[in-house]
Each structure stands twice: as C-alpha cells, then as structure tokens.
C-alpha positions as CSV (number, residue, x, y, z in Angstrom):
1,X,11.5,46.8,13.8
2,X,9.1,44.4,12.9
3,X,5.6,45.7,14.0
4,X,4.2,43.2,16.6
5,X,6.6,41.0,17.2
6,X,7.9,40.4,20.9
7,X,11.1,41.1,22.4
8,X,12.0,37.6,21.9
9,X,11.0,37.3,18.1
10,X,12.6,40.5,17.6
11,X,16.2,39.6,18.7
12,X,15.5,35.8,16.7
13,X,14.6,38.1,13.4
14,X,17.6,40.4,13.5
15,X,19.8,37.6,13.8
16,X,22.4,38.0,11.1
17,X,25.6,35.2,10.7
18,X,26.4,32.5,12.8
19,X,24.9,30.0,14.3
20,X,21.6,30.9,16.5
21,X,19.0,28.3,18.5
22,X,15.2,29.6,18.8
23,X,13.3,28.1,21.2
24,X,9.9,28.2,20.0
25,X,7.6,26.6,22.5
26,X,4.0,25.6,20.9
27,X,1.9,29.0,19.7
28,X,5.0,31.5,20.1
29,X,5.2,32.3,16.5
30,X,8.0,30.4,14.7
31,X,6.5,30.6,11.2
32,X,6.4,34.6,11.8
33,X,10.0,34.6,12.8
34,X,11.7,32.7,10.3
35,X,9.6,34.5,7.3
36,X,10.4,37.6,8.9
37,X,14.4,36.5,9.4
38,X,15.0,36.6,5.2
39,X,14.0,40.1,5.4
40,X,17.2,40.9,7.6
41,X,19.1,38.4,5.3
42,X,17.9,39.9,2.1
43,X,18.0,43.5,3.3
44,X,20.2,44.3,6.3
45,X,22.6,41.7,5.2
46,X,21.9,41.9,1.2
47,X,22.4,38.7,1.1
48,X,22.3,36.9,-2.6
49,X,18.2,35.5,-2.3
50,X,19.8,32.4,-4.0
51,X,21.8,31.4,-0.9
52,X,19.3,31.1,1.6
53,X,18.1,28.1,1.7
54,X,14.8,27.2,4.4
55,X,14.1,23.1,5.3
56,X,11.0,22.3,7.1
57,X,9.6,19.0,7.9
58,X,6.7,18.7,5.5
59,X,6.0,19.5,1.5
60,X,3.0,21.4,3.2
61,X,4.8,23.3,5.7
62,X,7.4,24.2,2.8
63,X,4.6,25.7,0.8
64,X,2.7,27.8,3.5
65,X,6.3,29.0,4.0
66,X,7.4,30.2,0.7
67,X,3.8,31.6,0.5
68,X,4.2,33.6,3.9
69,X,7.4,34.6,2.4
70,X,6.2,35.7,-0.9
71,X,3.4,37.8,0.4
72,X,5.7,39.6,2.6
73,X,9.0,40.0,0.3
74,X,7.6,39.4,-3.3
75,X,8.8,37.9,-6.2
76,X,12.5,37.8,-4.5
77,X,11.1,34.7,-2.4
78,X,10.7,33.0,-5.2
79,X,14.6,32.9,-5.7
80,X,14.9,31.1,-2.3
81,X,15.2,27.6,-1.6
82,X,12.5,26.2,0.5
83,X,11.9,22.2,1.1
84,X,12.1,19.2,3.1
85,X,14.9,17.3,3.6
86,X,14.4,15.0,1.2
87,X,14.2,17.2,-1.5
88,X,17.3,19.2,-0.7
89,X,18.9,15.6,-0.7
90,X,17.6,14.6,-3.7
91,X,18.2,18.0,-5.2
92,X,22.3,17.5,-4.6
93,X,21.7,13.8,-5.5
94,X,19.9,14.8,-8.8
95,X,22.8,17.4,-10.3
96,X,25.4,15.1,-9.3
97,X,24.3,11.5,-11.0
98,X,21.5,12.6,-13.3
99,X,18.6,11.4,-11.5
100,X,15.0,11.8,-12.7
101,X,11.7,11.6,-10.8
102,X,11.6,7.8,-12.0
103,X,14.2,7.1,-9.4
104,X,12.1,7.4,-6.8
105,X,10.5,4.7,-5.6
106,X,6.7,4.5,-5.8
107,X,4.1,3.3,-3.2
108,X,3.1,0.9,-5.3
109,X,6.3,-0.3,-6.7
110,X,7.1,-0.8,-3.1
111,X,4.2,-2.7,-2.1
112,X,5.1,-4.8,-4.9
113,X,9.1,-5.3,-3.7
114,X,7.6,-5.7,-0.2
115,X,4.9,-8.1,-1.1
116,X,7.8,-10.3,-3.1
117,X,10.2,-10.6,0.0
118,X,6.9,-12.0,2.0
119,X,6.2,-14.6,-0.1
120,X,10.0,-15.3,-0.8
121,X,10.5,-15.7,3.1
122,X,7.3,-17.4,3.6
123,X,6.2,-15.0,6.2
124,X,3.3,-15.3,8.1
125,X,1.0,-13.2,9.4
126,X,-2.8,-12.8,11.0
127,X,-2.5,-9.4,9.4
128,X,-1.3,-8.9,6.3
129,X,-0.9,-5.3,5.8
130,X,-0.1,-4.6,9.2
131,X,2.9,-7.3,8.6
132,X,4.2,-5.0,5.5
133,X,4.0,-1.4,7.2
134,X,6.2,-3.2,10.0
135,X,8.5,-4.6,7.3
136,X,9.1,-1.3,5.8
137,X,10.1,0.4,9.1
138,X,12.2,-2.5,10.0
139,X,14.0,-2.2,6.9
140,X,14.1,1.4,7.0
141,X,15.5,1.8,10.8
142,X,18.3,-1.0,9.8
143,X,19.3,1.2,6.9
144,X,19.3,4.2,9.3
145,X,21.7,2.2,11.4
146,X,20.1,0.9,14.4
147,X,20.7,-2.0,16.3
148,X,17.5,-4.0,17.1
149,X,16.6,-6.5,19.7
150,X,14.9,-9.4,19.4
151,X,12.3,-7.9,21.1
152,X,11.8,-4.9,18.4
153,X,11.7,-7.0,14.9
154,X,8.1,-7.3,15.9
155,X,6.5,-9.9,13.1
156,X,9.9,-10.7,11.8
157,X,12.8,-12.7,13.6
158,X,16.1,-11.3,13.3
159,X,17.2,-13.6,11.2
160,X,14.3,-13.0,9.1
161,X,14.6,-9.6,9.0
162,X,18.7,-9.8,8.0
163,X,17.4,-11.3,4.5
164,X,14.6,-8.8,3.9
165,X,16.9,-6.3,4.0
166,X,19.4,-8.3,1.6
167,X,16.3,-8.8,-0.5
168,X,15.4,-5.4,-0.6
169,X,18.4,-3.9,-1.1
170,X,19.0,-6.5,-4.5
171,X,15.7,-5.5,-5.8
172,X,16.1,-1.9,-5.3
173,X,19.9,-2.3,-7.1
174,X,18.1,-4.1,-10.2
175,X,15.3,-1.6,-10.7
176,X,17.5,1.5,-10.4
177,X,15.7,2.9,-7.7
178,X,15.8,4.8,-4.6
179,X,14.2,5.7,-1.2
180,X,13.8,8.4,1.2
181,X,16.5,6.9,3.6
182,X,19.1,6.6,0.3
183,X,17.8,10.2,-0.2
184,X,20.1,10.5,2.7
185,X,22.6,8.0,3.0
186,X,23.7,8.3,-0.3
187,X,23.8,11.9,-0.1
188,X,25.7,11.7,2.9
189,X,27.9,9.7,1.3
190,X,28.9,11.8,-1.3
191,X,29.3,14.8,0.6
192,X,31.8,13.5,3.0
193,X,33.5,11.3,-0.5
194,X,33.5,14.2,-2.8
195,X,35.2,17.4,-1.6
196,X,34.1,19.2,-4.7
197,X,30.9,19.1,-4.6
198,X,30.4,19.9,-1.0
199,X,32.5,23.0,-1.6
200,X,29.5,23.6,-4.6
201,X,27.0,23.2,-1.9
202,X,28.5,25.0,0.5
203,X,29.4,28.0,-1.8
204,X,25.5,27.2,-2.9
205,X,23.7,27.6,0.3
206,X,25.6,30.4,2.4
207,X,22.9,30.9,4.8
208,X,20.5,27.6,6.5
209,X,17.4,27.6,8.3
210,X,15.9,24.9,9.8
211,X,12.5,24.3,11.1
212,X,11.3,21.5,13.9
213,X,14.5,20.9,14.2
214,X,13.8,18.7,17.6
215,X,12.4,15.8,15.0
216,X,15.8,15.8,12.8
217,X,17.4,12.3,13.3
218,X,21.2,12.6,14.1
219,X,22.2,11.4,10.2
220,X,20.5,14.4,9.0
221,X,22.1,16.8,11.4
222,X,25.4,15.7,10.3
223,X,24.6,16.5,6.6
224,X,23.4,19.9,7.7
225,X,26.7,21.1,9.8
226,X,28.3,19.5,6.7
227,X,26.4,22.1,4.2
228,X,26.9,24.6,7.0
229,X,30.6,25.1,6.7
230,X,33.3,27.1,7.1
231,X,30.9,30.2,7.7
232,X,27.9,28.2,10.5
233,X,25.2,30.4,9.1
234,X,23.0,27.6,10.7
235,X,19.3,28.9,12.3
236,X,17.4,26.3,14.1
237,X,14.1,26.2,15.2
238,X,12.4,24.3,17.4
239,X,11.7,22.6,21.0
240,X,12.8,20.3,22.6
241,X,9.1,19.7,24.6
242,X,7.8,19.0,21.1
243,X,10.0,16.0,20.1
244,X,7.5,12.7,19.4
245,X,9.3,10.7,16.9
246,X,11.6,8.9,18.8
247,X,10.4,6.1,16.4
248,X,12.1,7.8,13.0
249,X,15.6,8.8,15.1
250,X,14.5,11.4,16.4
251,X,16.0,12.9,19.9
252,X,14.8,16.0,21.6
253,X,18.8,15.9,23.0
254,X,19.4,16.9,19.5
255,X,18.8,21.0,20.5
256,X,21.7,20.1,23.5
257,X,23.9,18.7,21.0
258,X,24.1,22.1,18.5
259,X,24.3,24.1,21.6
260,X,27.2,21.9,23.0
261,X,28.9,22.1,18.8
262,X,27.9,26.0,18.3
263,X,28.9,27.4,21.8
264,X,29.6,30.8,20.2
265,X,25.6,30.3,19.2
266,X,23.2,32.9,19.9
267,X,20.1,31.1,22.1
268,X,16.7,32.8,21.8
269,X,13.7,31.6,23.9
270,X,10.0,32.5,22.3
271,X,8.2,32.1,25.9
272,X,5.1,33.7,25.1
273,X,2.1,31.6,23.5
274,X,0.0,33.5,21.2
275,X,-2.5,30.4,20.5
276,X,-4.1,28.8,23.4
277,X,-5.6,30.4,26.4
278,X,-4.1,31.3,29.8
279,X,-5.6,27.7,31.3
280,X,-4.2,25.5,28.7
281,X,-0.9,27.0,28.7
282,X,-0.7,26.7,32.5
283,X,-1.9,23.1,32.8
284,X,0.2,22.2,29.6
285,X,3.4,23.5,31.6
286,X,2.7,22.0,34.6
287,X,3.0,18.8,32.7
288,X,5.5,19.0,30.7
289,X,7.6,20.5,33.7
290,X,7.8,16.5,35.2
291,X,10.1,15.6,32.2
292,X,13.8,16.2,33.1
293,X,15.7,15.8,29.8
294,X,14.5,19.0,28.4
295,X,15.8,22.9,27.9
296,X,14.1,24.8,31.3
297,X,11.8,27.6,30.1
298,X,9.0,29.1,30.9
299,X,5.9,30.0,28.9
300,X,3.0,32.4,29.5
301,X,-0.1,33.1,27.7
302,X,-0.9,35.9,25.4
303,X,-4.4,35.6,25.8
304,X,-5.3,35.6,29.4
305,X,-8.9,35.1,29.1
306,X,-10.6,31.3,28.8
307,X,-12.2,28.5,30.7
308,X,-11.0,26.2,33.4
309,X,-9.6,23.0,31.7
310,X,-11.9,20.6,32.3
311,X,-11.1,16.8,33.7
312,X,-13.8,14.4,33.8
313,X,-14.4,10.8,34.9
314,X,-16.1,8.0,33.2
315,X,-17.7,4.6,33.8
316,X,-16.4,3.2,30.5
317,X,-16.2,4.2,27.3
318,X,-19.5,4.2,26.5
319,X,-20.7,7.2,28.4
320,X,-17.3,9.1,27.7
321,X,-18.3,8.9,24.0
322,X,-22.2,9.6,25.2
323,X,-21.4,12.5,27.0
324,X,-18.5,14.1,24.9
325,X,-20.8,13.9,21.8
326,X,-23.7,15.6,23.6
327,X,-21.3,18.3,24.4
328,X,-19.8,18.9,20.7
329,X,-24.0,18.5,19.8
330,X,-25.1,21.3,21.7
331,X,-22.0,23.8,21.0
332,X,-23.1,23.0,17.1
333,X,-26.9,22.9,17.6
334,X,-27.1,26.3,19.5
335,X,-25.3,28.2,16.9
336,X,-22.4,29.2,19.6
337,X,-20.0,26.6,17.5
338,X,-19.8,25.1,14.4
339,X,-18.3,21.5,14.1
340,X,-15.1,22.5,12.8
341,X,-14.5,24.1,16.0
342,X,-14.2,20.7,18.1
343,X,-11.0,17.8,17.6
344,X,-10.9,15.0,18.6
345,X,-7.3,13.6,19.4
346,X,-6.7,10.2,20.6
347,X,-3.3,8.3,21.7
348,X,-3.9,5.2,19.3
349,X,-5.0,4.4,15.4
350,X,-7.4,1.9,17.1
351,X,-9.4,4.2,18.8
352,X,-9.8,6.9,16.1
353,X,-11.7,4.4,14.6
354,X,-14.0,3.7,17.6
355,X,-14.6,7.1,17.3
356,X,-15.3,7.9,13.6
357,X,-17.9,4.7,14.5
358,X,-19.4,6.5,17.2
359,X,-19.5,9.6,15.2
360,X,-21.0,7.9,12.2
361,X,-24.0,6.2,14.6
362,X,-25.0,10.0,16.3
363,X,-24.9,11.3,12.5
364,X,-22.4,13.8,13.8
365,X,-20.4,15.1,10.5
366,X,-16.5,14.6,10.9
367,X,-13.3,14.7,8.7
368,X,-10.3,12.5,9.4
369,X,-6.9,12.6,7.4
370,X,-5.2,9.6,8.2
371,X,-5.8,6.1,6.9
372,X,-7.7,4.8,9.8
373,X,-7.3,0.7,10.2
374,X,-10.7,-1.1,10.0
375,X,-10.6,-3.7,13.1
376,X,-12.8,-5.3,12.1
377,X,-10.9,-6.5,9.0
378,X,-8.3,-8.8,11.1
379,X,-8.5,-12.1,12.1
380,X,-10.0,-11.3,15.4
381,X,-12.3,-9.4,14.1
382,X,-13.5,-12.0,11.1
383,X,-13.5,-14.5,13.3
384,X,-15.4,-13.4,16.1
385,X,-18.4,-11.9,13.7
386,X,-18.3,-15.6,12.4
387,X,-18.6,-16.7,15.5
388,X,-22.2,-14.6,16.2
389,X,-23.4,-15.4,12.5
390,X,-23.3,-18.8,13.8
391,X,-24.6,-18.7,16.6
392,X,-27.7,-16.6,15.0
393,X,-28.3,-19.4,12.7
394,X,-25.9,-18.7,9.5
395,X,-24.7,-22.5,9.5
396,X,-23.2,-21.8,6.0
397,X,-19.6,-24.1,5.6
398,X,-17.8,-20.8,5.0
399,X,-18.7,-19.6,8.2
400,X,-18.2,-22.6,10.4
401,X,-15.1,-23.5,9.4
402,X,-13.8,-20.3,10.0
403,X,-14.2,-20.6,14.0
404,X,-14.5,-24.3,14.5
405,X,-11.2,-24.9,15.2
406,X,-10.4,-21.7,16.6
407,X,-9.7,-22.7,19.5
408,X,-8.8,-26.4,18.3
409,X,-11.3,-28.8,18.9
410,X,-10.0,-31.1,15.7
411,X,-12.9,-30.9,13.8
412,X,-12.2,-32.1,10.6
413,X,-13.5,-30.1,7.3
414,X,-14.9,-33.4,5.4
415,X,-17.2,-33.9,8.4
416,X,-19.2,-31.3,6.9
417,X,-20.4,-32.9,3.9
418,X,-23.3,-30.0,2.4
419,X,-23.4,-26.6,2.0
420,X,-24.7,-26.0,5.4
421,X,-23.4,-27.4,8.4
422,X,-25.8,-29.6,10.8
423,X,-24.9,-30.5,14.2
424,X,-26.6,-33.8,13.9
425,X,-24.5,-34.8,11.3
426,X,-21.2,-33.8,12.8
427,X,-22.2,-35.7,16.3
428,X,-23.0,-39.0,13.8
429,X,-19.4,-38.3,11.8
430,X,-17.7,-39.1,15.1
431,X,-19.7,-41.0,17.4
432,X,-16.7,-43.2,17.6
433,X,-14.7,-40.2,19.2
434,X,-15.6,-39.3,22.1
435,X,-13.2,-36.7,22.6
436,X,-13.9,-34.7,19.7
437,X,-18.1,-35.5,20.4
438,X,-17.5,-34.2,23.8
439,X,-16.1,-30.9,21.9
440,X,-18.7,-30.5,19.6
441,X,-21.2,-30.5,22.1
442,X,-19.7,-28.5,24.1
443,X,-19.7,-25.6,20.9
444,X,-23.2,-26.3,20.0
445,X,-24.0,-25.6,23.5
446,X,-22.1,-22.4,24.2
447,X,-23.1,-21.4,20.2
448,X,-27.1,-21.5,22.1
449,X,-26.0,-19.7,24.8
450,X,-24.6,-16.8,22.9
451,X,-27.8,-16.7,20.8
452,X,-29.4,-15.1,24.1
453,X,-26.6,-13.0,24.9
454,X,-26.1,-9.0,23.9
455,X,-23.0,-8.4,21.5
456,X,-20.7,-7.1,24.3
457,X,-21.6,-10.0,26.3
458,X,-21.5,-12.5,23.6
459,X,-17.9,-11.2,22.7
460,X,-16.6,-11.3,26.5
461,X,-17.9,-14.9,26.3
462,X,-16.1,-16.1,23.4
463,X,-12.6,-14.6,24.9
464,X,-13.0,-15.8,27.9
465,X,-15.3,-18.4,28.5
466,X,-14.8,-20.5,25.1
467,X,-10.9,-19.8,25.4
468,X,-10.4,-17.3,22.1
469,X,-8.1,-15.2,23.7
470,X,-5.8,-18.1,24.8
471,X,-6.2,-19.6,21.2
472,X,-4.5,-16.3,19.8
473,X,-2.1,-15.9,22.4
474,X,-0.9,-19.5,21.5
475,X,-1.7,-18.8,17.8
476,X,1.0,-15.7,18.2
477,X,3.8,-17.3,19.9
478,X,3.5,-20.3,17.1
479,X,3.5,-18.2,13.7
480,X,5.8,-15.1,15.2
481,X,2.8,-12.8,15.4
482,X,1.9,-10.3,17.7
483,X,0.3,-12.0,20.3
484,X,-0.5,-8.4,22.1
485,X,-1.5,-7.1,19.1
486,X,-4.2,-9.9,18.2
487,X,-5.3,-10.0,22.3
488,X,-5.6,-6.8,22.0
489,X,-7.4,-5.9,19.0
490,X,-10.3,-8.5,20.0
491,X,-10.2,-6.6,23.4
492,X,-11.1,-3.4,21.6
493,X,-13.7,-5.0,19.1
494,X,-15.7,-6.2,22.7
495,X,-14.9,-2.6,24.0
496,X,-17.1,-1.1,20.6
497,X,-19.9,-3.9,21.2
498,X,-20.9,-1.9,24.5
499,X,-24.3,0.3,24.0
500,X,-25.7,-2.6,20.9
501,X,-28.4,-4.4,21.7
502,X,-28.3,-6.7,18.8
503,X,-25.8,-8.0,15.9
504,X,-27.8,-6.5,13.4
505,X,-27.7,-2.9,14.9
506,X,-23.9,-3.2,15.2
507,X,-23.7,-4.4,11.8
508,X,-25.6,-1.4,10.8
509,X,-23.3,0.8,12.5
510,X,-20.0,-0.3,11.2
511,X,-21.9,-0.4,7.9
512,X,-22.6,3.5,8.5
513,X,-19.2,4.2,9.6
514,X,-17.2,2.8,6.6
515,X,-19.2,4.5,4.1
516,X,-18.7,7.3,6.3
517,X,-15.3,6.7,6.2
518,X,-14.7,7.1,2.3
519,X,-16.3,10.5,2.4
520,X,-14.1,11.7,5.6
521,X,-11.4,13.6,4.3
522,X,-13.1,15.4,1.9
523,X,-16.1,17.0,4.2
524,X,-16.3,19.2,7.2
525,X,-16.9,17.8,10.5
526,X,-15.3,17.0,13.6
527,X,-11.5,17.2,13.4
528,X,-10.6,13.1,14.4
529,X,-7.3,12.3,14.6
530,X,-4.5,10.6,16.7
531,X,-2.0,12.4,19.0
532,X,1.0,12.5,16.6
533,X,-1.2,13.8,13.6
534,X,-2.0,16.8,15.2
535,X,1.0,18.1,15.7
536,X,1.5,21.4,14.1
537,X,-2.5,22.1,13.8
538,X,-4.9,23.9,16.4
539,X,-8.4,24.1,17.2
540,X,-10.7,25.9,19.0
541,X,-11.8,23.1,21.4
542,X,-10.0,20.0,21.9
543,X,-11.2,16.7,23.8
544,X,-8.4,14.0,24.9
545,X,-10.8,11.1,26.0
546,X,-9.3,7.6,27.2
547,X,-6.3,8.9,29.4
548,X,-6.2,5.8,31.5
549,X,-3.0,3.9,32.0
550,X,-1.9,1.8,29.7
551,X,-3.3,4.2,27.1
552,X,-1.7,7.4,28.1
553,X,1.0,6.7,28.4
554,X,1.1,3.7,25.4
555,X,1.6,0.1,27.1
556,X,4.3,0.0,29.8
557,X,7.2,2.4,28.3
558,X,10.3,0.3,29.6
559,X,12.4,3.3,30.0
560,X,12.7,7.1,31.1
561,X,13.1,8.3,27.9
562,X,10.1,6.4,26.5
563,X,8.3,7.7,29.2
564,X,9.2,11.6,28.4
565,X,8.2,10.9,24.9
566,X,5.0,9.8,26.0
567,X,4.5,13.1,27.8
568,X,5.9,15.4,25.5
569,X,3.6,13.9,22.6
570,X,0.7,14.2,25.5
571,X,1.4,17.7,25.9
572,X,1.7,18.5,21.9
573,X,-2.1,17.2,21.9
574,X,-2.6,19.5,24.8
575,X,-1.6,22.3,23.5
576,X,-3.6,22.5,20.3
577,X,-6.5,23.8,21.9
578,X,-7.0,27.4,21.8
579,X,-9.8,28.6,23.9
580,X,-11.4,25.4,25.6
581,X,-9.6,21.6,26.6
582,X,-11.5,19.0,27.5
583,X,-9.4,15.6,29.3
584,X,-11.0,12.9,30.3
585,X,-10.7,8.9,31.7
586,X,-13.0,5.9,32.2
587,X,-13.1,3.4,35.2
588,X,-13.3,0.3,32.9
589,X,-12.8,-0.8,30.5
590,X,-11.7,-4.5,28.5
591,X,-13.8,-6.3,31.3
592,X,-11.1,-4.7,33.5
593,X,-10.7,-1.6,36.6
594,X,-8.3,1.4,35.0
595,X,-6.5,3.8,36.5
596,X,-6.3,7.4,35.2
597,X,-3.1,8.1,33.4
598,X,0.0,9.2,35.7
599,X,-0.1,12.4,33.5
600,X,-3.1,13.7,34.8
601,X,-2.1,13.7,38.6
602,X,-0.2,17.0,38.8
603,X,-3.5,18.7,37.3
604,X,-5.6,17.2,39.5
605,X,-3.6,17.4,42.7
606,X,-2.7,21.0,42.6
607,X,-4.3,23.0,39.5
608,X,-7.9,25.0,38.7
609,X,-9.4,22.5,36.7
610,X,-12.1,21.2,38.2
611,X,-12.4,17.7,38.6
612,X,-15.6,15.7,38.6
613,X,-15.4,13.5,40.4
614,X,-12.3,13.3,42.0
615,X,-10.1,10.1,41.0
616,X,-8.6,8.1,43.5
617,X,-5.0,7.6,42.6
C-alpha cells in the first residue's frame, strides 16, 4: 500500500498490464499517481526500467517527473525514459537517420526563413511581428492536415498561404532541417512504412505512460497506439475538462476515443481535489457542469475550509484595477500575505499588458514569464501617440507625416518644405484646392481641441470624431490585415488612457512599465499571466478580472465546441486558486456598456458566492 493515497489513487497506482485511463481533475495528485505507479511496474511486475516510457507535455514537467521518480526510486529511475512527444519522436528519428541537434530548426533560422517568405510574397502588415507569428501558426496547422477556410487564414489569403507553405518546405529541405511538426510527421511515416523499426521501438518501450492526455493531437495519438502494440500497456492520465488547446489540434474527445478503442481498459477517476478549498471546488464544478461534451464526474475538496468565492462588479476597468491592487497591497503590507501569494489571470495577452502597466504604475512588484506584446509599438499605438504629440505642439515633419493622411486628407509630403510643419504654409500651398484646404482647416481645428482634452477623451475623439476607427477598417480591407485586431488595439489603448490627467503622465507610466517588464521574468512579486499560461500552476489567492461578454468567452465563439473550450479555459483558471478566488467584471468599457460573462450566471443565481452588487443578466 502507498501511504496517504486515496482509494482512487491506489487503484491507479496498482494498475499493471493492459490499457488504463485515469481521469485526473485539478489538484487530484496525478503526478503522485504516475510516479508511484513506476514502483508497481518495477517491484510488482519486475519490469526492466529501460522498457518504461513516460511522456509529458513540457520539458519542465518531464524534469519534475524524473526528479520525483529519482526521489522515490533512487538511481533506478535514471534508466527510465522521461520526455515530451517531440523529444521522444526525435530520438526515434535520430537513431534511424543519424540526425543531430544541428538538424533541429532554431528560432533565429526560423525567423530568417519566415522573413524571407514575407518579402518574397510581398506580404504586408501593420504589425510585422503578428504577421510572422500568424504565418508560422498557419504553416504548422496546414502541415498537420488542417483544411483552412478563408476566414481562418487571418492576415493571408488562401493563395498566399499555399505559396508560403511551398516556400517554407523548400527552404527546410535545402538547409536539411526539421521543425517540431516534422518530428511527429516523419516519425509517423517511418513507423508506418518500416516494420522493422516499428517492432524495435515497440519492444524498447513496453510500458507507456502519457500525462496530460487530453492535450495530445489525433496524429500524436496514432503514433502512441503504434508504439503500444501488441501488448497495449498504455496508461493515460488526463482530464477532458482541462482540454484548452483546440487551436493546436487537441480535442477533449480524445479520452472518449481512447475508451472506445480499448473497451477492456481500466478506468480510474481521481475525484478528490487536494489543492483548492471547498468554495473554489464547488464554484468551478458548477461552471464546468454546463458543458455537454464531457465525461460525467463529480469532484470534492479535501480542504473543507475557505472563504466564499468573491464576485464583484465595477464601473469600469480603472476602478477594477484600483480596487484589486488595493486588496493585494493591503494583504502584503499587513503581513498576512506576501506578493507571491497572489496571481492575476487574464484572458488575453493585451489585458496582461494593461495590468502590467497598472502594477508598475502602482509600484507593486510582479513577475510575468510570457512575452507580452507592447501595444504602443503597433500601428494604431504609434498613430495615436503621434496625434497626441502633434496636438501638444510637436510639429516635426516625422510626427506630422505619420497622421496627416490617417484618415486620408490628400495632403502631399511636398507641401511641408521645412523640418517643422506650419499650418499657414500648408494652407497657402493648397489655396487653389478648396477640398484639401477644408480638410487641413478641419485637422487644425481638431488638433486644437485635442490639446484641451485629457488623454482618455482625446483618444476617443481621434477614434470617433476624427474618423480614425473607420480608417483602420478601410486599411484592413485594402491590405488584407485583420481590421478587427486593428480597431481592437486602438480601443484597448483608449481604455488604458483612463486615469491619466496628462500625456506626459501617461508616457511616464509607459516608460516605467517597459523598464519593469525587463526585470519581470527574474524578480518576485504578483504572478501575472494569461489563463492559458496558468495551466498546471497553483496560487494561494487568484484574481480573474475582466469577466465580460466578448472577453470571457472571447469574441463571439461560432460553435458550441468553441464555447465549451472557452468554458474549460475559465474552469482551468478558477482551479488555480488554493484558498481564495476573486471574480470581477465591469459595467462599461471601450465607450460602451458591457454584460457580465455568461459563465458567471449560474454562480450568481444559485451559489453561496457573495455578489456586490447583483448584476442584471
């Protein structure tokens, strides 16, 4: 018997030969089960340690699994194999084709290849970094068999994507390189076509353990089934309620597929949550129970203490940020908590950037491991700040040229002959062109008005009264850019302007945030990240702000599957909390009224979570 193991954990730990599915909810001790089962394989079945393969989702998880196995089993654990899908697949390819690490595509080379493709195809974008990221993602999806509709190709047309894939493969062959997708695709092809190689690896790894099984793709599953034959000693651990990587090809139905493929499998459901307090478990369970495409299960908390989940309504994001940071600061300064006890989890990278800016402005230390996009370095960001700078008296040609035809006013660069633009000279230049002259006079009047407005009102005036939002929509259509992303960026910048009395104060806050961001990965403080990045982590107290329709769930999910994945993502974020969970939403944002997320409805209708005040659904 394993000391301190629950009955469900014990059943999984003692599983020997044949297929098994372990449904492991949040905080249910799946790593404990996987490492303890190694002892069963070694000391009960007397398995050769070299025949045991444990696959995890990340290198970090593989290292942690190996560390725990070594602590439990000593040096014997070093004879076992722990790795990610990619590392295992590359090992198979390396032995067959004599590859080395030099054959793996590096980030620098990948950047060079994608940049060359963008220039060759003359692809245009207001955000080159976003275009490169989008291109890499689309090429990966196509390589993995996805058939994309026109709407899914984002910043590229279907023909451009086809050409990009062709050029990418050609360049990879020339350089004799493989990427992560190739590791899977080429390994699958090898095992399907070379029976001798397949039989070798089937004998080499007689027992397979797969962690985070819900996150694997159908093609990865196909390779796993090949390796498991003929004995099918396949031990999979996962939770369909935590499947949040649909955009990578994963599907929550993979666990159901496993159970259908192996009807003789043993099923173990780890239903006890050892991480979160009872109010958190009950609230999260209520939310996820709304999903239809899931394996039915009930979870209970080991810790029956804890404060009720807090659900709060705020007038706008500035109030939400102010009150949240005050709660965090009070806890830390009182000595009851340290800043590292808190986590703020956001739905999008842009929101993480907004909160990083607020934390830096408040002087609260924070840590963020993700690369947060600098929204002010985008085309809308540069344009809006150029407008504000010109309005405040910066009439240098570079600043003025950036905004003079956004929206289009038919002003020629040759109309400004000196380094400093003068409206009198512009009007004199166009005295015989009444239509252009009228636009110049309107621009001069608008800039005069902007000078008298605070940043938030000024940005809204640029977006709406001066027609900049409409310009972005037209620009997106003309240049195959994502107009929704452009306008969303502009509106996000407007939201961040709240609370600043002057342009100089806003710029100073941005500078502080940029300096703070350089240190964020290394220093201690409040944990700040997206909901996706929080998977697998846990924190004493968790804040989930911005829970409004359009943000959570994000956008307008077109299908029930997308909506259920959004709910699973929210569930994952909720279950990161150990002791206290704070949920909040705003009544207004982006100059319009907002509705609380539909995912909160059940909590606010019937749970014990306090609501202050009660919203109108």
